[in-house]
C-alpha positions in Angstrom: -48.3 43.8 119.0 -48.5 47.4 120.0 -48.3 50.2 117.5 -44.8 51.8 117.6 -43.8 55.3 116.6 -40.1 55.7 115.6 -38.1 58.2 113.6 -37.1 57.4 110.0 -34.1 59.4 108.9 -33.3 60.3 105.3 -29.7 60.9 104.1 -28.3 61.4 100.6 -25.3 59.1 100.6 -24.1 58.6 104.2 -26.9 56.6 105.8 -24.5 53.7 106.6 -22.1 55.9 108.3 -24.9 57.7 110.3 -26.6 54.4 111.3 -23.3 52.9 112.4 -22.7 56.0 114.5 -26.1 55.7 116.1 -25.4 52.0 116.7 -22.2 53.0 118.6 -24.2 55.5 120.7 -27.2 53.3 121.5 -25.9 49.7 121.0 -28.4 47.0 120.0 -28.8 45.3 116.6 -28.4 47.0 113.3 -29.5 45.5 110.0 -28.7 47.3 106.8 -30.0 46.4 103.3 -28.7 48.1 100.2 -30.5 48.8 96.9 -28.1 46.3 95.4 -29.1 43.6 97.9 -32.6 43.8 96.6 -31.7 44.6 93.0 -33.8 47.8 93.4 -31.5 50.5 92.1 -32.1 52.1 88.8 -28.4 53.2 88.7 -25.7 50.6 89.3 -23.5 53.3 90.8 -26.1 53.5 93.7 -26.2 49.8 94.5 -24.1 50.4 97.6 -26.6 53.0 99.0 -28.8 52.0 102.0 -32.3 51.1 101.0 -33.3 50.4 104.6 -31.5 50.4 108.0 -33.1 49.3 111.2 -31.6 49.8 114.6 -33.3 48.2 117.6 -31.7 48.9 121.0 -31.7 46.9 124.3 -33.6 49.8 125.9 -36.4 49.5 123.3 -35.5 52.3 121.0 -36.1 51.8 117.3 -34.4 54.0 114.6 -34.7 53.6 110.9 -32.9 55.3 108.0 -32.1 55.2 104.3 -30.2 56.9 101.6 -32.2 58.9 99.0 -31.0 58.1 95.5 -30.2 61.0 93.1 -33.5 60.4 91.3 -35.5 61.2 94.5 -36.2 64.5 96.2 -34.0 65.2 99.1 -34.3 68.3 101.2 -32.6 68.2 104.6 -34.5 70.4 107.1 -35.1 71.2 110.7 -38.7 69.9 110.8 -38.0 67.1 113.3 -36.1 66.3 116.4 -35.5 63.0 118.2 -36.2 63.1 121.9 -34.4 60.9 124.5 -35.8 61.0 128.0 -35.7 58.9 131.1 -34.0 58.6 134.5 -30.9 56.6 133.6 -28.5 59.5 134.3 -25.3 57.7 133.3 -26.7 56.3 130.0 -28.4 59.5 128.9 -25.4 61.6 129.8 -23.2 59.2 127.7 -25.6 59.5 124.8 -25.6 63.3 125.1 -21.8 63.5 125.0 -21.5 61.2 122.0 -24.4 62.8 120.1 -23.1 66.4 120.6 -19.4 65.6 119.9 -18.6 66.9 116.5 -22.0 68.5 116.2 -23.5 71.8 117.5 -25.0 72.3 120.9 -28.1 74.5 120.5 -29.0 74.4 124.2 -26.5 73.2 126.7 -27.5 70.3 128.8 -28.3 72.0 132.1 -30.9 72.2 134.8 -34.3 73.1 133.3 -37.1 75.0 135.1 -38.9 71.8 135.6 -36.0 70.3 137.6 -34.6 67.9 135.1 -31.5 68.3 132.9 -32.4 69.3 129.4 -30.3 70.0 126.3 -30.6 70.2 122.5 -28.0 69.5 119.9 -27.5 68.8 116.2 -25.3 65.9 115.6 -22.5 65.8 113.0 -25.1 64.4 110.5 -27.5 67.4 110.9 -30.0 65.5 113.0 -31.6 67.4 115.9 -31.7 65.8 119.3 -33.4 66.7 122.7 -32.2 65.0 125.8 -34.1 65.2 129.1 -32.7 63.5 132.2 -35.3 63.2 134.9 -34.2 64.2 138.3 -30.7 65.1 137.2 -31.1 68.8 138.0 -32.0 68.1 141.6 -28.7 66.2 142.1 -26.2 68.2 140.0 -25.6 71.8 139.4 -24.4 71.6 135.8 -24.2 68.8 133.2 -20.9 68.2 131.3 -20.3 69.3 127.8 -18.2 67.5 125.2 -14.5 68.2 125.2 -13.2 70.5 122.4 -10.9 68.7 120.0 
């Protein structure tokens, strides 16, 4: 089995909501285990929190996440991004639109100097994403942005 590198996201109390959102965006199989499922919580009020979530997509992406109970340190930050890249224009464009909706576009998805489309956004959960669509810039002048609500 090859060694895999995948992001592991930490949340305070909304890991289930976030992982369900990513499941909607990327599809695949999502497994969620709570602290209560494994009788691992030190506070019964936190039994419902996600101890481990695993999303495996049909395209081979793996994303993991969990809630951080109150007893643990939790400091959201901007020290990581998740990068999506490839040449499936329709799928990557769909992902971009969904990820950026309700979030903040920090660099519009547009033609980059290297000829691909590239954009950066922070989704509604505060996770930073980079999307690179290979060859997109050579076929299109400008990529679409999410519609304002």
